[in-house]
N, C-alpha and C positions, 0 to 999 in steps of 0.2 A: 236231572230226577227223572227216573223213567216212569211214565204214566202207563202202567200196564192194562190190561184190555178185559180178557175173559178166561175163567176156567172152570172146568167141570166138577173138582173136587169141592166139597164142604169143608166143616171143621174136624172130618175124620183125622186121624192120625196116620195118614198115609200121603206118598208123593201124588200131586195132582197130575192126572193124566192129559195129555194136550189134546186140543181141540182136533176132530178130523180134519179142517182146513189149514191146519197151522202145523207144521212140523218143526222139532227141534232144530235150533241152528247150533252146527258143529263147527269147529276149525277146520278152514279147507285144507285139502292136501294139494298144497302149492308146489310146482315144480318149473322152475324159471327153464324157459329156452333160449334166453339171450345173455343171463348173468348181469343184466342191467336193470334196476329199480324201474319199474312200470306201474301202470295203473292196477293192474290184476295184484300185484304184490301189495300195493297200498290197501287196496281192498280187503286182501287175505288177513293181514294184521291183527292179532287181539290186541285189545284197548284195555289195559290194565287201569284199576282205578281203586280208591278209598281204603288202602290199608289200614286197619283197625287192631291193636293189640289188646290181648284178652287183660282182663284185671291182675292176674297173677304176673304178667309179663312174660309167659312161655307161648304162646300161639298168636299168628297173626290172621286175621280175616281180610281177605280182599275181592274185588270182582274182575272178572275179564268178559268183555263182551265181543261177540263177533256179527258182521253183517252178513246178511244173505241178499245177495243182489235178485235172486228170483223172487223172494218174498219180499223184496224191497222194505227191509227191516232191520234192526238189530235186536240182540237178545243178551242180557248180562247173566252170568251164572256166578256163584259163589264158592269161593276156594279157600281151604285153611291149611297153614303151614307152621312149622316150629319156628320160632323167633330168629334161628339161625339159618333159616332157608330149608331145611331138610323136611322130608314127607310132606310134600306137596300134593292135596288131595282135593279134588273137586266133590263140592257136597250139595252139589244142585244139579238137576237135569230136567228142566221145563221148557215149555214152550213160550212162557213169558218171562219178565225180566224180574228177577228178586233185586230190591234196591234199598239204599238207606241201611244197611245192614251194621247191627252192632251186638255186642258182647252185653248179656243181662245174667241176674243171678249168680255172680260171681266167677263168670265163664262157663255155667253150665248148660245155658243156652243162648240161641243167636235170635234177636229180633229183627224183622226186615219189612218192608212194603212189600204186598203182593195183592193182584186181584181178587174179590171174592166173584162167586158166581154169576153175579151181575155185570161183571168188567169193573168194579169200583175199588180202587187201591185201598187195602186195610193192613192194619198191623198185625203180623203174624209171628210166631214163634216157632224155633226146633231145636233141637240137640245139635251139637257141633258137627257131628256126623251126617246131618242131613235128615235125620230120623225124626219122627213124633212131630210132624208138623201139625199147629193149631192155630185158628183164626182167632185172635184176641180183642180186636175191634169189630163193630158192626154199625158204621157212620154209613147213612142212607147215602149221602152222596160221596163218599168216600173221603181220604185224608191224601196230603201231598208230603206230610213229613211228621216226625215224631220224636221227643226227646223224654227219656224217664228221668224221675227225681233221683238225687244220690241213693235214697233208701227206698227206690223202686216202688213206693206205695202209690206215687202218682205218675201221669204222663201228660204231657203238653202236646197236642197234636194241631197240625194246621189244617184248616178245612175252609170252605168258601162260605161266604154269605152274600145274600142279594145286594145289588148298588144302585142299577140305573132302571130305568121305568120303560116297559114296555108298551106298546099299543093297547093290550088286554087289563093293563093296569088302569088307565084313563077311561077305556071305553071295551066294557065287559061283553057288550052285543056285538063286538067285531074281532070274533076269535082268531079269523085268520089272516087280520091285518098285521103287518110284518115291520112297521114304522117304530123306530127308536125316537122317544123324545128326549131332546137334548137341551139342557138350558144352562151349563156350565162348561169348562175345560176338562181335559183329560177323559174323555170320554172313549178314547182308545189310547193303545199302549203298545209299543213294539209291534205286537202281531195279533191283536185281538181288541175288539169292541169290548170295552169295560163292564160287563154286567153284573159280574160278581167280583170281589175282592177276597184276599186271604185272611182270615182271624184266627187266632189262638184259642183253643178250646182245652180244660184240664178235666181230666178224668182219675177215677180211682183204680187202682189195679190190685187184683189179691193173688196174682200169681197164674191165673186162669183166663181172666176175661177182664176188659177196659169196660167200666161200667159208670153212671152217675156223671155223665160228660156234659159241661156246662161252659157258654161262652165267657170268657174273663174280661171282654171288653162290648159288655152289654149296652145298648142305645148309642155305639160310638162308631160310626162310619168311617173307621179308618182303617189302611192296611197294616198289618203285623203279620207275616214280615213283608217287607217292601219288594213290589214288582220291580223288575221282572228277574232278579237273580236271586233275591233271599231266600234262606232256608231255615234250618234249625240252628244256624250257626246263630240266627239273630236272638236266640232265647239261653238263658244261662238259669240253673237253679242253684240257691243258695246251698250251702253245704248241709245245713240241717233241713233241708227239702219243704222248709217252711213259707219259703217265697219263691216267686220268679221274676227274673228281668225279662221283659221284652222290648222289642226295637220297634218304634213306630215315627211316622211323619205323620203327626195329628193335624193334618189340612185336608182339603177337598178341592176340585174344581179349580178356579185361578188359581189359589193359595198355594194349593200343589204344584202348579204346574210351574211355577217360579221360584219355588224353594227347595233346598235340599237339605232344610235345618229337620233332621228326626234327632230324636232323643232315646234313653234309656230310661225305661220305668219299673221302677218295683213294686210289683203287686203281691201283698199278704194275703194267703190263702185262707187266712181264719176270719181277719178282719175285712177282707176284701176291698180294702184300702189301696190305692196307688199313689206312688210317690214319682214324680219325675227328679232322676238323679243329675240329670245333666243339663239343667235348665238355665238358660244363658251362654250356653256353647252352642254358637250358631249354625255350624254345618253338619255332615253326616256323622253321627256318633253311632258307631254300630259294633257287632261281634264281641257281646260281653263275656266274660270267662272270669269264674273265680278263683284264686289261690287254692292249693289243697289245704290249706291250714285255715282258709276263711277269713283273713283278713283283709286280704283285698280282693278289688274287682278290677279287672284289665280290660281294655277296650281300644276299638280303634277310632280316632276323632279328627276330622277337618275342621278348619277354624273360619271359613268365609262359607256364609249362605250364598248359593247359586253358583258355586265352583266344585261341578263334581270331580274333577281332578286336582283338587288341592293335594296338598301333602297329607297323607294317613300317618299319625302322629299315633303313638304307643301309650296310652296314659294309664295311671292307676288310680284307685281310689281307696283310701283308708276308712273300712266300712266303720269303724269306730267313730272316727272323729268328721268324717266325710272329704277331706282334706284330697285335693286331686294334684297329681304330680305328671309333668310330662316327661316320660323319660327320654324322648327322643329330641328333646331341645336342641342338643347339640351334633344331631345326626341329620345330614342332609339329604336324605333318601326317603322314599314313601314305602311304609310296611305293607306287605301282602298279606299275611297270615300269621299268627304266635300260637304257642303253647306254653303253659306254666312248666316249669320244672319242678319235679314232685318236691324239693325243699324250700318253696315259696318264696327265694330270695333271688331267682333267675328266671329269665323268659327266654325262649328260643324262640327267633322269628325268620322268616324269609324276605327278602326285599331285592329289589332289581339294583345291582351294581356294576357300572361298565360293563355293560352288556350281557352280563349273566345275572342268575338268581342264586347266590349263595344261602347258606344256613348260618345265622349269626346268634349269638347270645347276649344278652343284657344283664347287666347286675343292677337290681331295682334300688340299691341304697346308693353306689358310687355311678350309677350312668355308663360304665364302662363298655363297649361294645366289643366283641372279639368275635373271629371267625370261626366257626365249628366246622363246615364242610364247603368246600368249592372247588371249582373246574370249569372247563369248557361247557357247562352244563346248567339247565335251570332245575332247581329244585322244587317240588311242589308236595303238600299234605304234611303234617306232623303227628305223629302219633307217638306217645311216651312210653318206654320201656323201664326206664330208671332214671336216677339223677343222671346218669352220665350216657344215656344210649335212647336214640331216636329211631322209628321205623319213619322212612318218607318214600318220595319217588324223585327220579329225575329223567328227563329227557334232554335231546339236544336237536339240532336240525338235520341229525342222519339217524337217530334211533328215537322211538317214540316212548313212553313210560315203562319203567320197570321199578320193582320194589326193592330198596336200599335199607341198610342197616348202616345207622352213622354214630359213631362214639368219639368224644373227645379225643382228641390227640391221636387219632388213627385214620387213615383212609377210609372213604365209604365203601361199604361191603355188598356187592350186588346179590340179591337173595333169589329173584326170579329171573327166569330167561324165556319169555314167553314166544318171543318172535326169533329166538337164535337160529331156529333151523331154516327161516326163510331167509334171512342176512347171511346167513353161512352160503348161500348159493350165488349171492351179488357181489357185484363190486361196486362199492358206493362212492358218492363224489366226496371230494375234498372241500374243508372250510379253511378259510383265512381270515386273521384280523389286519384291517389296514387302517392306518391312521391319516384320514385327507383332511389338507389344508380347507379352510373355509373362507369366505370372502372376508370375513369380519376380523380374520387374524386368527381364529382358533384352530383346534384338530377335532375330527369328529370320527367316532370308531364307524367303521364300515366294514361289513362282513362281505367276503366276496366267495361264492360258492362255485367250485371249478368243477366240470364234467369227470366221470370215471375216465381213467387212462389219457389224462389230459396230458395234451402234447403242446409245450410253448411255442414250438417252431410253427404248429397251425393257426389259423384265426378262426376264432368263434363268434357267432353273435352272442349278444348280450341283452337283459331283460333287467331294467332298473325295477325294483320292488319299492312301491309308495306304502307306507304305513297307514292302518286306520286310526280310529280313536277320537281326536288325532293325539291323545296321550296315551299311546300303548306302548308296551315296550317291543324294539326289535331286538329282541333277545337269543337265546339258545332255544327257542320256541319250536314245537312239532307241531305243525297243523294238517288236519287231513284235507284241507281246501287249499291253503296256501303252502304247498310242500315245496319247500327249497331243493331238496333231494332228489324229487321228482322231475322238475324243473331244470336241474342240470344232468339229471340223467338221460333227458332229451336233446345233450349237446348244446346246454346254452350257459353261459357263463353269468350267474346272478349277483348283482349288484344291490345290497341292502344295507342302506345308511341309517345311522343312529340321527337323523336331522333333528333339529330344533322341536321340542316338543314331547320327545319321549323320555320316559322316567329311565333312571339309573347314573346320572350325571349331574346331579343336583337341581335344587328347586330353579336355579335362575334359568339352566338350559331348559328344564321343562315347561316353564310356565312363559318363555318367550313367543311361543306361537299363539297363545291368546290374544286375539284381536288382530293379528298378525299374518293371518291365512298367506296371502297372496306375497309376504315378505320373505325373511331370514329363511324360513324353511325350504322355499322353493329354491332359494339359492343353494341351498346345501344340498338338494337334489342334484341340481347341474354342475355343482362343485364335485361331486361324486362321479359322475357321468364323466365330465372332462377329465377328470384325474385318470379314471380307467381306461380311457379311451386312447390315451399315450401309449398304453403297453401294446407290444405289437402283436399279441397273440388275441387282442379284440378288433372285430371286424367293424370298425367305427361307423360303416356306411349302414350298417345294418344292426341298430340299439331299438329296442322297444321299452314300453314303460307299463306298469298293471298295477293296479290297487284296489280296494275294496273300502265303501265306506266314507272316510275322509281322504282314505288312499284313491277312491273314485273321484273324488273332487279333484285331488291332485291332478290324476291324468286327464280330467276336463280342463283344467287350468294351464297345464303344460302344453296341451295341444294348442293353445294360440300363443304360447310364449316361450317354445324350445329352441326357435331360430335353426330349425333343419337338424338337431340332434337325433331325433326318432323317426324311425322308418315305420312304426306299426305302435298302436297303442288298445289297452283292452282296460274297461271300467266297471266295475262290479257294483250295484248299489251307491251310487256316488251322488254328491250333489252337484248340480248343474247349473239352476238357477237359485242364488241365495236368497233374494229377495221371496221367491215364491216358498222355498223352504223356511223361511222364516214363519211363515204362517201355516205351514203345512205339517210341520212336526209336533209333537206332542209336549216334549219333556222342554218349556220354554226357559228354564233356568241356563240350560246347554245354549242355546242360541243368544239368550242375552248377554252371557258371558263370553263367550267365545267370539261373537260377533259385534260385541259392542254395544248392543241397543238395536232397535227397531228401525227401517228404514225410513219411515216418516219422520224420526228426530234429525230434521233439517238443520240444527245446532249442534249436533255430536258428529265431532269431525271422524272419531275413529270408526263409528258406524257408517258414516260416509264413505271412508275408504274402503272399508269392508265389502259394502254393497257396489260400489263404482269397481270393484275388481272382480265382479262375480264372473264365472267361466263363460255364461252366457254371452257377455259382453264383447268376447274374443272371438268369436264365430268367424268373423271375417277374415281371420286370420289362418285359419284350419286348412291344413293341406295333406295331413297325415290319416292313412286309413286307420278307422276305429271301430272296435267291437266293443258291444255294451250288453250287460247282463244285470237283470233286476227279478227280484220276485213281488208278487202283487198281494202278500200278507206284510209287506213290510211298511209299518206306519210310523217307522224313525224316519224315513227317507222314501216318499212315495215312489213307485215306479213311475210316475207321469214323469219326473225328473230324468230317469232313462229314456222315456218315450220321446221327450222333447229332445234330448241331447242327438238321438238317432234321428228324427225328422231335420233337425237342423244339419247333421252332415249330409243327408242325403239331398236336401235342398242345396247346399254347397255344391253338389256334386263330388263329396269326397267318399270313396269304397267305405263301407259301412256294413255292419251287421248287428243283428238286435237277437236275444233269447231273453224272453219273457217266462219265468216259472209261474204259473198260476197257483201253485199250491206250496210255496216257498215263503220265507221272512226274510230277513235282513240278512239270513245264511241261507246256504243249499245244505239241507240236512239228508233228504231221502237219498237210499244210495245208488238208485238207478239215476238220479239227477245229477248227483255227484259225478257219476262216471260220464255223464254227457257233457257237464262243464269241463272236466279236465280234457276229453276228447277234441271239446270246441276249442279250449284254450290252444292246445298244440296245433290242431289243425290252421289257426289263425296265424299263431306266430310265425309257423313252418310256412305258409304261403308267403309271408312278406319279410322274414329276417332270413330265410334259407332258398333265395330264389335259386341257386345253382343247382341244390338239391333236388327241387321242385322240377327243372326243366331236364336233369339227367333222368329221373324217373320217367319222364315223358318221352 
């Protein structure tokens, strides 16, 4: 979600003019000089997002954002096209991003977020051609998201309320004191000190303005939606617009830090009474959505408290009887997102399955699952046209998102080609699926990405990709940071194993990694490397390994346990010292579940095994050059973890380099930092994995 900054226009019905020091970001006029996918091509790509079908099923609203390297920021603009992909029209041209765009008034207007004159995001509306822009909300601190009721007479908005105590709350006579008074856990989260938390506010809407805004969780210091990723999908209006379901984990401090037990609460606007709909369901309960006929509510539910990577089950509740049904009790995969079919008898959903993310549908009566759209791609986003047709997006390791139409029984139809002119100039890598034998007698799907113009008679250096999460899919994902096409285009063969712990291969495969960080998944990595280096086109003496977060942990662990397989390593935002990480991180449920408990639990054999195998305990075996990067706003894995690893390498006499980003979090998001990171990535690996080329240049 884009937090927009500043604009000059007020509520007048005209497009706002950009600030003098802000330029409108346009698509770059990209011309390749090499014919190979490079960093400049990556940065020039338009990023397609959020397709939304109009109520009459005839139009699609979507966003395209571009980055400006000189301005070091991105900007999102809105487009509209016919549902068949024709008449694609840009409807905004501003210096700040329009976001959260949806259709209202039966498709006669579009509502969206945009900043007011003070730089606070507010709800605006405009005609479908971009004219007649009006500011609808005037909240002092701005809002982060909104959802209109079905009758459009109400709107729930996400705002912030004060949470922690500052120095001047306790000592008003010390207005310049900066200390934060902390007496419980969850005082920081991901990349911020928790001074405010999101709350839902409901206001009236008369077609021209949102008024009478009130907090529906008065005197309750609880998040709704839940940080860091929760948004308007955390809310659902009942079809009669009389009640609102919201998602919340009604806990604070220590209780919040050790629990994933969120619930769905039904709030009656007239009586102001609240009822817990999922009481007794102990894991995450999220993403409520009512069937079009109002008889059922569907949602995603995890079973176990404290396990954030538990199987996401698809549940429905009969609203008349309260009966709950797990539709996916016989489906051994975790659901990512879903949408009701207009017939209220089927639900479309996306789930990782055997290394890709197809679209499926499930019958709520028989629980039968059928595949709707598949291929060597990942689908994402579901917007309904009618009982047989969806508007969605898909991407692969070789192409970013484009908008597609999916109709049961027919191949997916591509509607947009935002980046076609760029890719038409380039020869891209190729992707192959390999099945690698593992040490415990199973087979592991491993993606192998080959350079453009791959010649099997030559030898290529290779890079092992170690996934983060640890329970994150190694599917046909497209990443602007971990971009396999870019890596392969620099003449590397990329080895990307679906090692133990990733979703898409059943619950047993995914859950094996918990409490076994140094175990089978590490053997899976080594199996993939050993399998691939038998190929004559792999330069077995020049293989690297890289990864971020848990992938960074993997690199640190492999540094002391790879038996000479790797010639260079690169870790971003990784865990180096698990004992320190246990007390430095904020979401303690994650540490307790995956590490097996605290390191002071001497009788806990699982926890003791985890901490005994911390990467920092194997530094005496380090021999391989290593590069380390970290963001100082990373409160999930503190930058001190990277600094400690770097210091250890230097003290051991290992060639090492470190880059610290003082203004980045767990990810690297700013355009110029992203380019810097890519340049450093290839500079490092080229130095150690392409020695012959380096000598030739000299």
